[in-house]
C-alpha positions as CSV (number, residue, x, y, z in Angstrom):
1,M,187.4,-18.3,157.9
2,L,186.2,-19.4,154.5
3,I,187.0,-15.9,153.1
4,Q,190.4,-16.1,154.5
5,I,191.1,-19.5,153.0
6,L,189.7,-18.4,149.5
7,T,191.8,-15.1,149.5
8,H,195.0,-17.0,150.3
9,T,194.3,-19.6,147.5
10,P,196.6,-19.0,144.6
11,K,194.9,-17.8,141.4
12,W,196.1,-20.8,139.4
13,V,194.1,-23.0,141.6
14,F,190.9,-21.3,140.5
15,V,192.2,-21.5,137.0
16,T,192.7,-25.4,137.3
17,F,189.2,-25.5,138.7
18,A,187.5,-23.8,135.8
19,L,189.5,-26.0,133.3
20,L,188.4,-29.1,135.2
21,V,184.9,-28.1,135.3
22,W,184.8,-27.2,131.5
23,L,186.6,-30.6,130.7
24,G,184.0,-32.4,132.8
25,A,181.1,-30.5,131.5
26,R,182.0,-31.3,127.9
27,Q,181.7,-35.1,128.8
28,L,178.2,-34.5,130.0
29,L,177.1,-34.5,126.4
30,A,177.3,-37.4,124.0
31,G,180.1,-37.0,121.4
32,S,183.2,-38.7,119.7
33,V,186.5,-39.3,121.3
34,S,189.8,-40.4,119.9
35,L,191.6,-43.6,120.9
36,T,194.5,-41.3,122.1
37,R,192.3,-38.9,124.0
38,V,190.8,-41.7,125.8
39,M,194.0,-42.4,127.5
40,V,194.9,-38.8,128.3
41,M,192.5,-37.9,130.9
42,P,193.1,-41.2,132.9
43,V,196.8,-40.5,132.7
44,A,196.7,-36.9,133.7
45,M,194.1,-37.5,136.7
46,A,196.3,-40.5,138.0
47,G,199.3,-38.2,137.8
48,L,197.2,-35.5,139.6
49,S,196.2,-37.9,142.4
50,L,199.7,-39.3,142.8
51,Y,201.0,-36.0,143.1
52,G,198.5,-35.2,145.6
53,V,199.8,-38.2,147.6
54,A,203.4,-37.4,147.2
55,S,202.9,-33.6,147.9
56,A,201.2,-34.3,151.0
57,F,202.8,-37.5,152.4
58,G,206.0,-37.9,150.5
59,D,207.1,-41.5,149.8
60,A,205.3,-42.9,152.8
61,P,204.8,-46.8,152.1
62,A,201.4,-46.7,153.7
63,A,200.2,-43.9,151.5
64,L,201.6,-45.4,148.4
65,S,200.2,-48.6,149.2
66,G,196.8,-47.4,150.0
67,W,196.8,-45.5,146.7
68,A,197.8,-48.7,144.8
69,A,195.4,-50.9,146.5
70,A,192.4,-48.8,146.0
71,A,193.3,-48.2,142.3
72,L,193.7,-51.8,141.7
73,V,190.4,-52.8,143.6
74,L,188.3,-50.1,141.7
75,L,190.1,-50.8,138.2
76,A,189.0,-54.6,138.7
77,F,185.6,-53.5,139.7
78,V,185.1,-51.3,136.7
79,L,186.5,-53.7,134.4
80,Q,183.9,-56.3,135.4
81,R,181.3,-53.9,134.0
82,G,180.6,-53.6,130.3
83,V,180.7,-50.4,128.2
84,P,177.3,-48.7,127.8
85,A,175.2,-50.2,125.2
86,T,175.2,-47.0,123.1
87,T,179.0,-46.8,122.9
88,R,180.5,-47.6,119.4
89,Y,184.0,-47.8,118.1
90,D,184.7,-46.6,114.4
91,A,187.9,-48.3,113.5
92,A,188.4,-46.0,110.2
93,S,188.5,-42.8,112.2
94,R,189.8,-44.6,115.4
95,T,187.3,-42.8,117.4
96,F,184.6,-43.8,120.1
97,H,181.0,-42.6,120.1
98,V,180.1,-42.2,123.8
99,A,177.0,-41.2,125.5
100,G,177.4,-38.3,128.0
101,S,178.2,-39.1,131.5
102,A,178.6,-37.3,134.9
103,V,181.2,-39.6,136.1
104,P,184.2,-37.9,134.7
105,L,183.1,-34.5,136.1
106,V,182.4,-36.3,139.4
107,L,185.9,-37.8,139.4
108,M,187.6,-34.6,138.4
109,M,185.9,-32.6,141.2
110,G,186.5,-35.2,143.6
111,I,190.3,-35.3,142.9
112,F,190.3,-31.6,142.6
113,F,188.5,-31.0,146.1
114,T,190.4,-33.7,147.8
115,K,193.5,-32.0,147.1
116,Y,192.3,-28.5,147.9
117,V,190.9,-29.6,151.3
118,V,194.0,-31.5,152.1
119,G,196.2,-28.7,151.3
120,I,194.1,-26.5,153.6
121,L,194.1,-29.2,156.5
122,L,197.8,-29.6,156.2
123,A,198.4,-25.8,156.3
124,M,196.3,-25.5,159.3
125,H,197.4,-28.8,160.9
126,P,200.8,-29.9,159.6
127,Q,201.0,-32.7,162.1
128,L,198.3,-34.6,160.0
129,M,201.0,-35.3,157.5
130,H,202.5,-37.7,159.9
131,Q,199.3,-39.5,160.9
132,A,199.2,-43.0,159.4
133,S,195.3,-43.2,159.3
134,F,195.0,-39.7,157.7
135,A,197.5,-40.6,155.0
136,L,196.1,-43.9,154.2
137,G,192.6,-42.6,154.1
138,I,193.3,-39.8,151.7
139,S,195.6,-41.8,149.5
140,T,193.0,-44.5,149.3
141,L,190.5,-42.0,148.0
142,Y,193.0,-40.8,145.5
143,G,193.6,-44.2,144.3
144,A,189.8,-45.0,144.1
145,F,189.5,-42.0,141.8
146,S,192.5,-43.3,139.6
147,G,191.2,-46.7,139.5
148,I,187.8,-45.6,138.1
149,F,189.2,-43.5,135.5
150,A,191.7,-46.2,134.5
151,G,189.0,-48.8,134.1
152,R,186.8,-46.6,132.3
153,A,189.5,-45.9,129.7
154,I,190.7,-49.7,129.5
155,R,187.0,-50.7,128.8
156,L,187.0,-48.5,125.7
157,W,190.4,-49.9,124.7
158,R,189.1,-53.4,125.0
159,L,186.2,-52.5,122.7
160,A,188.6,-51.2,120.1
161,I,190.6,-54.3,120.3
162,Q,187.7,-56.6,120.1
163,H,186.5,-54.7,117.1
164,D,189.8,-55.1,115.4
165,R,190.1,-58.8,116.1
166,A,186.6,-59.2,114.7
167,A,187.5,-57.3,111.7
168,I,190.7,-59.3,111.1
169,A,188.8,-62.6,111.5
170,A,186.2,-61.6,109.0
């Protein structure tokens, strides 16, 4: 059955998987990232997770509420934690110097595989689309991924704002 699933998977899914692995693997290494790019990934991943909810469950209020609630809870949780001690902001170049992390890769793979498995399950069992508990569980998972991504980006923006305020005050 696994071979049948893989052979019926559109080619663009494998390309998307490879792209996400590449993007996530790049973040395993320490490096610099621009202020703008800090926001691109969370926005793209939140869009992908919302698309996953909408494509699987339409505009079901429970699904959208589950996504939003999980996103807000995880966002608040991540915002309570500070940025890693090695993270630096360079105002002149408007870039962050960040340590490598596996978190972005894990989150991207989580969203990708959730979307992939849900697609398979719905193709095999379309009635799942109308089960509130399934919709709520999957949507909550998507929201959790989005909240973590957003929280990590907002923490970096906070660092930049604090740096800029300190520079203005000095």
